C-alpha positions in Angstrom: 20.5 -3.0 16.5 19.7 -5.6 19.4 21.1 -7.7 22.2 21.9 -11.3 21.9 22.5 -14.0 24.4 23.8 -17.7 24.0 24.8 -20.4 26.3 25.4 -24.3 25.9 25.7 -24.7 29.8 23.4 -27.6 30.9 22.3 -26.5 34.3 21.1 -23.1 33.3 17.4 -23.2 33.2 15.1 -21.4 30.8 13.9 -19.1 33.7 17.3 -18.0 34.6 18.3 -17.5 30.9 15.1 -15.3 30.4 16.1 -13.3 33.4 19.6 -12.6 32.1 18.3 -11.7 28.8 15.9 -9.2 30.5 18.8 -7.2 31.9 19.5 -6.2 28.3 16.0 -5.2 27.4 17.0 -1.6 26.9 18.9 -2.6 23.9 15.8 -4.3 22.2 12.6 -3.2 23.6 10.6 -3.7 20.2 10.7 -7.4 20.2 12.2 -8.4 23.7 12.8 -11.8 25.4 12.6 -13.9 22.2 13.9 -17.4 23.1 14.7 -20.7 21.3 16.4 -23.8 22.6 17.7 -26.9 21.0 18.6 -29.6 23.8 21.3 -27.6 25.8 21.8 -24.7 23.4 19.9 -21.6 24.4 19.4 -18.6 22.2 17.9 -15.1 23.2 17.4 -11.9 21.4 16.1 -8.4 22.2 15.2 -6.5 19.0 15.4 -2.9 18.4 13.8 -2.6 15.1 15.7 -0.4 12.6 15.2 -2.2 9.2 12.1 -4.1 8.2 9.8 -3.2 11.3 7.7 -6.3 10.3 7.7 -9.1 13.1 9.0 -11.3 10.2 12.6 -10.1 10.9 12.4 -10.9 14.6 15.1 -13.2 15.9 16.3 -15.9 16.4 16.0 -15.9 12.6 16.0 -19.3 10.6 17.5 -20.1 7.2 15.2 -20.7 4.4 15.8 -24.4 4.8 15.1 -24.3 8.5 18.3 -25.8 9.4 20.3 -22.8 10.6 19.5 -20.0 12.9 21.2 -16.6 13.6 21.1 -14.2 16.5 22.6 -10.9 15.4 23.2 -7.3 16.7 24.2 -4.6 14.1 23.7 -3.4 10.7 25.1 -4.6 7.4 24.6 -1.4 5.1 25.3 -3.0 1.9 23.0 -5.9 2.2 20.9 -5.1 -0.8 23.9 -4.9 -3.0 25.1 -8.2 -1.8 21.7 -9.9 -2.3 21.7 -8.6 -5.9 25.3 -9.6 -6.6 25.0 -13.2 -5.3 21.5 -13.7 -6.6 19.7 -14.0 -3.2 16.1 -13.6 -3.1 15.2 -11.9 0.3 11.8 -12.6 1.8 12.2 -9.7 4.3 13.7 -6.3 4.0 16.2 -7.0 6.7 20.1 -7.6 6.6 19.8 -10.5 9.3 18.4 -12.6 6.3 21.3 -11.7 4.0 24.0 -12.5 6.6 22.6 -16.0 7.1 21.8 -16.9 3.5 25.2 -15.5 2.1 27.0 -17.3 4.7 25.5 -20.5 3.4 25.9 -19.6 -0.2 29.6 -18.6 -0.2 30.9 -20.0 3.2 30.9 -18.4 6.6 34.3 -17.0 6.7 34.3 -15.7 3.1 30.9 -13.8 3.9 32.2 -11.9 6.6 34.7 -10.0 4.2 31.8 -8.9 2.1 30.0 -7.0 4.9 30.2 -3.3 5.1 28.9 -2.4 8.6 29.0 -3.2 12.3 28.0 -6.6 13.6 28.1 -9.3 16.2 26.4 -12.7 15.5 26.1 -16.3 16.4 25.0 -18.8 13.7 23.9 -22.3 14.8 23.7 -25.5 12.8 20.6 -27.4 14.4 21.9 -30.6 12.7 25.5 -30.6 13.8 25.2 -28.4 16.7 28.1 -26.3 15.6 28.3 -22.6 16.3 30.0 -19.7 14.3 30.6 -16.4 15.8 31.8 -13.3 14.2 32.5 -9.6 15.2 33.1 -6.6 12.9 36.5 -5.4 12.0 36.8 -2.6 14.6 34.6 -4.1 17.3 32.0 -1.4 16.9 29.3 -3.8 18.3 30.1 -5.4 21.7 30.5 -9.1 22.2 31.6 -10.9 25.4 32.5 -14.4 25.8 32.9 -16.8 28.7 34.6 -20.2 27.9 35.3 -22.5 30.6 36.3 -25.9 29.1 33.7 -25.7 26.4 30.9 -24.3 28.7 30.2 -21.1 26.9 28.2 -17.9 27.3 28.2 -15.2 24.4 26.5 -12.1 25.2 26.1 -8.4 24.0 26.7 -7.3 27.8 28.4 -8.4 30.7 25.5 -8.2 33.2 23.7 -11.1 31.5 26.9 -13.2 31.7 27.1 -12.5 35.3 23.6 -13.5 35.9 24.0 -16.8 34.2 27.0 -17.4 36.4 24.9 -16.5 39.5 27.6 -13.6 40.0 30.1 -16.3 40.8 33.1 -14.6 39.3 36.4 -13.1 40.4 38.0 -10.0 39.5 40.7 -9.8 36.9 43.9 -8.3 38.2 45.2 -7.4 34.8 41.9 -5.8 33.7 41.9 -3.9 37.1 45.4 -2.6 36.5 44.4 -1.5 33.0 41.5 0.4 34.1 43.3 2.0 37.1 46.2 3.3 34.7 44.2 3.6 31.4 40.6 3.9 32.4 39.5 1.3 30.0 40.4 -2.3 28.9 42.6 -3.7 26.3 43.7 -7.1 24.8 40.3 -8.6 25.4 40.4 -8.0 29.2 37.4 -6.9 31.3 37.1 -6.4 34.9 36.2 -10.0 35.5 38.3 -13.2 35.2 37.3 -15.4 32.4 34.8 -12.9 30.9 36.5 -11.7 27.7 35.8 -9.3 24.9 35.5 -11.3 21.7 38.1 -9.6 19.5 37.1 -7.3 16.7 38.0 -8.6 13.1 37.7 -12.2 14.3 35.5 -15.2 14.1 35.2 -18.4 16.0 34.6 -21.8 14.4 34.8 -25.1 16.1 35.8 -23.4 19.2 38.9 -21.7 17.8 39.2 -17.9 17.3 40.7 -16.9 14.2 41.5 -13.3 12.7 40.0 -12.4 9.3 40.9 -8.8 9.3 43.8 -6.7 10.4 44.8 -3.1 9.8 47.3 -3.0 6.8 51.0 -2.5 7.5 53.2 -0.4 5.5 53.4 3.0 3.5 50.4 4.0 1.5 50.3 7.1 -0.8 47.6 9.7 0.3 44.2 9.7 -1.5 43.3 12.5 -3.8 40.8 14.9 -2.3 38.1 13.5 -4.6 38.7 10.0 -3.4 38.6 10.8 0.3 35.5 12.9 -0.2 33.8 10.0 -1.9 34.7 7.5 0.8 33.5 9.8 3.6 30.2 10.8 1.9 29.6 7.2 0.8 30.1 6.1 4.6 27.4 8.6 5.6 25.0 7.7 2.9 25.3 4.0 3.9 24.6 5.0 7.5 21.4 6.8 6.8 19.7 3.4 5.6 17.0 2.9 8.0 13.1 2.6 8.5 13.1 4.8 11.5 13.9 8.5 12.1 17.5 9.6 12.2 19.5 12.5 13.9 23.1 13.6 14.5 25.3 14.6 17.5 26.5 18.1 16.9 28.9 19.6 19.5 30.0 22.1 17.0 33.5 20.5 16.5 34.8 19.8 13.1 34.0 16.0 12.9 30.4 16.2 14.3 29.6 19.2 12.0 30.8 17.5 9.0 28.7 14.4 9.6 25.5 16.4 10.6 26.0 18.6 7.5 26.3 15.6 5.2 23.6 13.8 7.0 20.9 16.6 6.4 18.6 15.3 8.9 16.2 17.5 10.9 17.4 16.9 14.5 20.9 17.7 16.1 21.9 17.2 19.6 24.5 18.6 22.0 25.1 18.3 25.8 26.9 20.1 28.5 26.9 21.6 31.9 25.6 25.1 32.4 29.1 26.3 33.5 31.1 24.2 30.9 29.6 23.4 27.5 30.1 23.8 23.7 26.7 25.4 23.1 28.0 28.3 21.2 29.7 26.2 18.7 26.8 23.7 18.4 24.4 26.8 17.6 26.9 28.1 15.0 27.1 24.7 13.1 23.3 24.2 13.5 22.6 27.7 11.9 24.7 26.8 9.1 23.1 23.6 8.1 19.7 24.7 9.2 18.9 21.9 11.8 16.4 21.7 14.7 19.0 21.9 17.3 18.7 20.6 21.0 20.8 21.7 23.9 20.7 19.1 26.7 21.9 20.5 30.1 23.2 18.2 32.8 23.8 19.1 36.6 26.6 17.7 38.8 24.1 15.7 40.7 22.5 14.4 37.6 25.9 13.3 36.4 26.6 11.3 39.6 23.1 9.8 39.6 23.3 8.8 36.0 26.9 7.4 36.5 25.7 5.3 39.3 22.7 4.0 37.3 25.0 3.1 34.3 27.6 1.3 36.4 25.1 -0.8 38.3 23.0 -1.5 35.2 26.1 -2.8 33.2 28.0 -4.3 36.0 31.3 -2.8 34.8 33.1 0.6 35.2 32.4 3.4 32.8 35.5 4.2 30.7 35.7 8.0 30.2 33.4 10.5 32.1 31.7 11.8 29.1 29.9 8.5 28.7 27.6 10.0 31.2 26.9 12.9 29.1 26.3 10.8 25.9 23.8 8.9 28.0 22.1 12.0 29.2 21.8 13.4 25.7 20.7 10.1 24.2 17.7 10.0 26.6 16.6 13.2 24.9 17.4 11.9 21.5 15.1 8.8 21.8 12.1 11.2 21.9 12.7 12.1 18.2 15.3 9.6 16.7 16.0 5.9 17.0 19.3 6.4 15.0 21.8 8.9 15.6 25.2 9.5 13.6 28.3 10.8 15.2 31.9 11.8 14.4 33.6 9.2 16.4 36.8 7.7 14.6 37.9 11.0 12.8 40.7 11.7 15.4 42.1 8.4 14.8 42.1 8.6 11.1 43.3 12.3 10.8 45.6 12.5 13.9 43.2 14.8 16.0 45.2 14.1 19.1 47.9 16.3 17.9 50.1 16.5 20.9 50.8 12.7 21.0 51.0 12.4 17.2 53.4 15.3 16.8 55.6 13.6 19.4 55.4 10.2 17.6 56.3 11.8 14.4 59.4 13.6 16.0 61.2 10.4 17.0 62.1 7.1 15.4 62.8 5.3 18.6 59.7 4.5 20.7 60.0 5.7 24.2 57.5 3.8 26.6 57.8 6.3 29.3 57.2 9.3 27.2 54.1 7.4 25.8 52.9 6.7 29.3 53.3 10.2 30.1 51.4 11.5 27.2 48.6 8.9 27.2 48.1 7.2 30.6 46.1 8.5 33.6 46.2 8.3 37.4 48.8 8.8 40.0 50.4 5.2 39.9 53.1 4.1 37.7 52.6 0.6 35.9 54.9 0.6 32.8 54.2 -3.2 32.6 50.6 -2.5 31.8 51.3 0.3 29.5 53.7 -1.8 27.4 51.2 -4.8 27.3 48.8 -2.6 25.6 51.1 -1.0 23.1 53.4 -3.9 22.3 51.0 -5.6 19.8 51.6 -2.7 17.5 55.4 -2.6 17.6 55.1 -4.6 14.2 54.0 -1.4 12.4 57.6 -0.1 12.8 58.3 3.5 13.2 56.9 5.3 16.3 54.4 7.4 14.3 53.0 4.0 12.7 53.0 2.4 16.1 50.9 5.2 17.6 48.6 5.4 14.4 47.9 1.7 14.6 47.3 1.8 18.3 44.8 4.6 18.2 43.0 3.2 15.3 42.5 -0.2 16.8 43.0 -0.3 20.6 42.1 3.3 21.7 39.2 3.6 19.2 37.7 0.4 20.5 37.3 1.8 24.0 35.5 4.8 22.4 33.3 2.5 20.6 32.3 0.7 23.6 31.5 4.2 25.2 29.1 5.1 22.5 27.4 1.7 22.3 26.9 1.5 26.0 25.6 5.0 26.4 23.2 4.8 23.4 21.8 1.4 23.8 20.9 2.1 27.3 18.4 4.4 25.7 17.3 2.1 22.9 19.0 4.2 20.3 21.5 3.1 17.6 24.6 5.1 17.2 26.4 4.9 13.8 29.9 6.0 13.0 30.8 6.8 9.4 34.4 7.5 10.1 34.7 3.9 11.2 33.8 2.6 7.7 36.4 -0.1 7.0 37.1 1.2 3.4 38.0 4.6 4.8 40.1 3.0 7.6 42.0 0.8 5.1 42.6 3.6 2.8 44.0 5.9 5.4 46.4 3.1 7.0 49.9 4.0 6.3 49.2 7.4 5.0 52.1 9.8 6.1 51.9 12.2 8.9 52.6 15.1 6.5 49.3 14.5 4.7 47.2 14.2 7.6 48.7 17.2 9.3 49.8 19.2 6.4 51.6 22.5 7.2 51.0 21.7 10.9 47.3 22.0 10.5 45.3 19.4 12.5 43.1 17.3 10.2 44.2 19.3 7.3 42.4 17.0 4.8 39.0 17.5 6.4 39.4 21.2 6.7 40.4 21.5 3.1 37.7 19.3 1.5 34.8 20.7 3.6 35.9 24.4 3.9 32.8 25.4 2.1 30.4 23.3 4.1 31.7 24.2 7.5 31.6 27.7 9.3 35.2 29.0 9.0 35.1 29.6 12.8 34.8 25.9 13.3 37.4 25.0 10.7 39.8 27.3 12.6 38.7 26.3 16.1 41.3 24.6 18.3 40.3 21.0 19.3 38.8 20.6 22.7 37.7 17.5 24.5 34.1 16.6 25.6 33.9 18.8 28.7 33.6 17.1 32.1 35.4 18.7 34.8 35.7 15.9 37.4 37.6 18.1 40.0 34.4 20.2 40.1 32.0 17.2 40.3 34.0 15.6 43.0 35.2 18.7 44.6 38.8 17.7 44.7 42.0 19.1 43.4 42.6 18.6 39.6 45.6 16.2 40.3 43.2 13.8 42.3 40.3 14.0 39.9 41.0 10.7 38.0 41.7 8.8 41.2 38.3 10.1 42.4 36.6 8.9 39.3 38.5 5.4 39.7 37.2 5.1 43.3 33.7 6.1 42.3 33.5 3.5 39.6 35.4 0.6 41.3 35.2 1.1 45.1 31.7 2.6 45.6 29.8 1.1 42.9 31.2 -2.5 42.2 31.5 -3.8 45.7 34.6 -2.2 47.2 37.2 -3.7 44.9 40.6 -2.8 46.3 
């Protein structure tokens, strides 16, 4: 897990480039500020060592013939199997080398489809000066791109892009409207004009972005319990591959309890306010799986201080408020673990947001206003923005399929950005087994009645793991990650989100109107 930076802009000096790279040093403190240049092409990398702690795996990393280099952020869990399958003799014990050598052996675009993991990388041909960029299917690992007539910046974080542009950038009106109504960003937008999120499931070759993966469309028969159990447990085992200590988030909800129980690592972690938390449930789960459980308490003042730090450090607004709680918890996690597993993605796979999924299943005709009522935030109406983020999924047909695809791709992407942002600020890698693409593809198109059998939310998970999880957690109603904004900002409940918007945008990011 790392942070990467690339530019081909001529008048950016090495000193400015290194300064920009240093803004992301939290994401890679083990081998920071690594730099290489070829004429106007500059490559930077901050490494968080997870696999092969030897400096031989530091980046930029060169191919065996010395012609190609790669800068890479992520983990490809099946790298050893791929090396064996394609007869690649690795000189390191690191997936970085496999990505580069497999790409050269079977083709850049073909190689991407073989990877199981989370990744964002840039490969450079030192001879032809061509670059190839790729991001994992769901966009688990962040990647931003600025492209102005071929003058390009590619970065793991926005703050480095702003530094290279000398902060000479304007606010994106669409991005601002998206954030105000939906508290995150969609369709590649950010809060800034001309700084885009490189789309998940895509690659860029010769300056053109192409899609290599898409969520399948159409009906699919439900899996047998044995098949689903295998996919989940295989995903967890893959994500235990590391040369550093692992732990698990454990709120005491169904998803995190399943992951922690399957992971079987020593340390588990939860966070909350002294007046609002899930500590009771976390303790119950920890007792069942016999983990060394840590409860991290955050105060209202700490919340505001940490939120301010995160916004100013990243130079972009936070999405949901519990991003701050994740950051607070992960600062403690770092004392024991460098990798942490979490249950993100289960709600999208198994329709955990039951209110909106029940509505979607009850109607064949998609109702934009009802969707906005159930999904959007804030006091303002902006149906144009709401429709722009849901319309790419109309091709999935029935309302339930539209909503399922939207949550699996667009909504989840925002949550994955939240996880990565919060953990990497603490130099910790978060892994998300429920986002294994094999599992996502297998559940695509599976009917509502399977996922919510007899009206039971996440029925397959509760059925399969009934002997592993305490029955109190099996029968527990879903609750959100607790952050009472009205308490923190001392306002009425109806004004809480508007206060959160003002705190992020107006107070921290320069008084944007």
